[in-house]
N, C-alpha and C positions, 0 to 999 in steps of 0.2 A: 277251284272248288266253291263254283258254281252248287255239284252231285252232290256234295258234301256236306251244304248249308238245307239241303233241299227233302237228304235223309233223316237227316238232324233237324228238322221240320216237320217232318213224318213221323218221323218217332216221338216228337214231345208229342203229337197231335193226337198217337193213339196211344202214349200210356196216358196221357188227358183221359181218352175216350174208354180204353179198358177200368182208370178204378174207378173213375164216375157209374162203366157198368152197377161195376161185385160192390158198390159207396149205397147205389140205389135196388138191386137186383138179386145180389147177391153171389150166390155159384154162377144162374142160367144167366143172371144183369154180365154179368161178365163171360159167359161165353157169345151171349149176343152180343155187346160189343164189337167183345171181337170178331164176330163175321162182318159187323159194316168196319169197323176199323179195316181189315185185307180191303173186303172190299172198292173204298176209298183208297184206300194205299195202287192199290188196281188203276183205277180209272185213275185218279192223276197222274201217277207215278206213267201212263203209255196213252192219254188224250188230253194233258197237261196249253202242249206243244197247239193243237190242234181247235182248243178253246181259245188259244191267245190271239192266234192269228184271225178263228173271227171275229174274233170281238176288233180288232182290230180292223176287222174289210168291214165292218158297221159302222165301226165309227167317220169314215171316208164320205 
């Protein structure tokens, strides 16, 4: 269930970013927002566990 929630939140965030890019920059803004969304999703999916562990270790 957590995987589904994560995918849904990443999809919503990407959709908002793409809509904003289209709104402010037209087609070129959309492509820039798409590149940013792909990078953010890749980074968030593969490195979120390491970021959380590092955050928890810093609070101890």
